[in-house]
C-alpha positions in Angstrom: -58.9 -8.5 100.6 -55.5 -9.4 99.4 -54.9 -12.1 96.9 -52.2 -14.5 97.6 -50.1 -16.0 94.9 -49.2 -19.6 94.7 -45.5 -18.9 94.3 -45.4 -15.9 96.6 -45.5 -12.3 96.0 -44.5 -11.0 92.5 -41.3 -9.1 92.3 -42.6 -5.7 91.6 -39.2 -4.0 91.6 -37.9 -6.4 88.9 -40.7 -5.8 86.5 -39.7 -3.2 83.8 -41.8 -0.1 83.6 -43.4 1.2 80.4 -40.6 3.8 79.7 -37.8 1.2 80.3 -39.6 -1.4 78.1 -40.1 1.2 75.4 -36.4 2.2 75.4 -35.3 -1.4 75.4 -37.6 -2.2 72.5 -36.3 0.8 70.5 -32.7 -0.3 71.2 -33.4 -3.8 70.0 -35.2 -2.5 66.9 -32.3 -0.2 66.1 -29.8 -3.0 66.4 -31.8 -5.2 64.2 -32.4 -2.6 61.4 -29.0 -1.1 61.3 -26.3 -3.8 61.6 -22.6 -2.8 61.5 -21.5 -1.4 58.1 -25.1 -0.7 56.9 -24.5 3.1 57.0 -21.4 2.8 54.7 -23.3 0.5 52.2 -26.2 2.9 52.1 -23.8 5.8 51.4 -22.1 3.8 48.6 -25.5 3.0 47.0 -26.4 6.6 47.2 -23.1 7.6 45.6 -23.6 5.1 42.8 -26.8 6.6 41.6 -25.6 10.2 42.0 -24.7 12.2 38.8 -21.0 12.4 38.0 -18.9 15.4 38.8 -18.9 16.4 35.1 -22.6 16.3 35.0 -22.7 18.4 38.2 -20.3 20.9 36.5 -22.5 21.0 33.4 -25.6 21.6 35.6 -23.9 24.5 37.1 -23.1 26.2 33.8 -25.2 28.8 32.1 -26.7 28.5 28.7 -23.9 30.6 27.1 -21.2 28.5 28.8 -22.9 25.3 27.6 -23.0 26.7 24.0 -19.3 27.5 24.3 -18.6 23.9 25.5 -20.5 22.6 22.6 -18.5 24.7 20.1 -15.2 23.4 21.7 -16.4 19.8 21.4 -17.4 20.2 17.8 -14.0 21.9 17.0 -12.1 19.0 18.7 -14.2 16.4 16.8 -13.4 18.2 13.5 -9.7 18.1 14.3 -9.9 14.4 15.0 -11.8 13.8 11.7 -9.2 15.8 9.7 -6.4 13.8 11.3 -8.2 10.6 10.3 -8.6 11.8 6.7 -4.9 12.7 6.5 -3.9 9.3 7.9 -6.2 7.5 5.5 -4.7 9.5 2.6 -1.1 8.7 3.7 -2.0 5.0 3.8 -3.5 5.1 0.4 -0.4 6.9 -1.0 1.8 4.3 0.6 -0.2 1.5 -1.0 0.1 3.1 -4.4 3.9 3.7 -4.0 4.4 0.1 -2.9 2.5 -1.2 -5.9 4.5 1.1 -8.3 7.8 0.0 -6.8 6.8 -3.7 -7.1 5.9 -3.2 -10.7 9.1 -1.3 -11.4 11.1 -4.2 -9.9 9.2 -6.7 -12.0 9.9 -4.6 -15.1 13.6 -4.3 -14.4 13.9 -8.1 -13.9 11.9 -8.7 -17.1 14.2 -6.4 -19.1 17.3 -8.1 -17.6 16.1 -11.5 -18.6 15.1 -10.4 -22.1 18.5 -8.7 -22.5 20.1 -12.1 -21.9 17.8 -13.7 -24.5 18.7 -11.0 -27.0 22.4 -11.8 -26.6 21.7 -15.4 -27.6 19.7 -14.2 -30.6 22.5 -11.9 -31.6 24.9 -14.9 -31.8 22.4 -16.8 -33.9 22.2 -13.8 -36.3 26.0 -13.7 -36.6 26.2 -17.5 -37.1 23.5 -17.3 -39.9 25.3 -14.4 -41.6 28.6 -16.3 -41.5 27.1 -19.6 -42.7 25.3 -18.0 -45.6 28.6 -16.7 -47.0 30.0 -20.2 -47.1 29.6 -23.1 -49.5 26.4 -25.0 -50.1 27.6 -27.8 -47.8 26.5 -25.7 -44.8 22.9 -25.5 -46.0 21.7 -27.9 -43.3 23.5 -25.8 -40.6 21.9 -22.7 -42.0 18.5 -24.2 -41.9 19.0 -25.4 -38.3 20.2 -22.0 -37.2 17.3 -20.3 -39.0 14.8 -22.6 -37.3 16.3 -21.8 -33.9 16.1 -18.1 -34.7 12.5 -18.2 -35.7 11.6 -20.3 -32.6 13.3 -17.8 -30.3 11.6 -14.8 -32.0 8.2 -16.5 -31.7 8.8 -17.1 -28.0 9.9 -13.5 -27.4 6.8 -12.2 -29.3 4.6 -14.0 -26.7 6.0 -11.7 -24.0 5.7 -8.6 -26.2 9.2 -8.4 -27.7 9.3 -7.5 -31.5 12.2 -6.6 -33.7 12.5 -3.0 -35.0 12.4 -2.7 -38.8 15.2 -0.3 -39.6 16.7 -0.9 -43.1 15.5 1.6 -45.7 13.6 3.6 -43.0 14.4 7.3 -42.1 16.5 7.6 -39.0 14.5 8.0 -35.8 16.5 8.8 -32.7 13.7 7.2 -30.6 14.3 3.8 -32.3 17.8 4.0 -33.8 21.3 4.7 -32.7 23.6 5.9 -35.5 27.1 4.3 -35.2 28.4 5.3 -38.7 27.5 7.5 -41.6 28.0 6.7 -45.3 27.9 8.9 -48.4 24.9 8.6 -50.6 25.2 5.9 -53.3 22.9 7.8 -55.7 20.4 10.6 -56.0 17.6 8.4 -54.8 19.3 7.9 -51.4 18.1 10.7 -49.2 20.1 11.9 -46.3 19.2 10.3 -43.0 18.2 7.0 -44.6 19.3 3.8 -42.8 21.3 1.7 -45.2 23.0 -0.8 -42.8 22.1 -2.5 -39.5 25.0 -3.3 -37.2 22.8 -4.7 -34.4 19.1 -5.3 -34.6 16.9 -3.3 -32.2 13.8 -4.6 -30.3 10.6 -3.2 -28.8 9.0 -4.3 -25.6 5.3 -3.6 -26.1 5.2 0.1 -26.9 8.6 0.8 -25.3 12.1 0.5 -26.9 13.9 -2.4 -25.2 17.1 -1.8 -27.2 17.6 0.7 -30.1 18.9 -0.5 -33.4 22.5 0.3 -34.1 22.5 1.5 -37.7 24.5 3.2 -40.5 22.9 6.3 -41.9 23.4 8.2 -45.2 25.2 11.4 -44.6 24.2 14.8 -46.1 27.2 15.1 -48.3 29.8 12.7 -49.9 32.8 11.8 -47.8 34.4 9.1 -45.8 32.3 7.0 -43.5 32.5 8.2 -39.9 31.8 6.0 -36.9 30.0 7.7 -34.0 30.6 5.6 -30.9 
């Protein structure tokens, strides 16, 4: 007995078969799981986690080749370290040279300024020597000049300048410059003794700022001879 359907006979030809339904399902599943570009992204992710070419190369090397690579790397590291040490030494030498040049410039300037001050002091010495040879009316002038001289000597002593004591001392070429020789005035005057000071000399700390220009007793009697 055939069953009748309310809406007529079902369309048997339009109903998909099992194989067709399975194929269509797989096609739909594939389209859902693998959208466009998914293959490229998957390959990129795989490449990101893969070892580098260098690591691949190292993996392909033998133990002896790896040891040789290690020796080369150590030698290169040692070369770089030596270059660094040389550069550091050059920098340190440059710093020392710069400090020395700066100190030399300061010292030259210091000596130039002190040389100007000594010129003023020389004029004071001459004025005092001239005034003391005059009458007693110049006593006040002499005292004023002497006070200025003492004040200037005190100020120079603060910066390390001291006069060289020459009169009656044996001639010392490190401290004195002989500008004339005189015959001995008696048996007590030994040759080489300083008997006159033409221009006073000065020390700067332990160095000679200006040698004293002096007259020295000669070895035998004769006329005085100037040595310019």
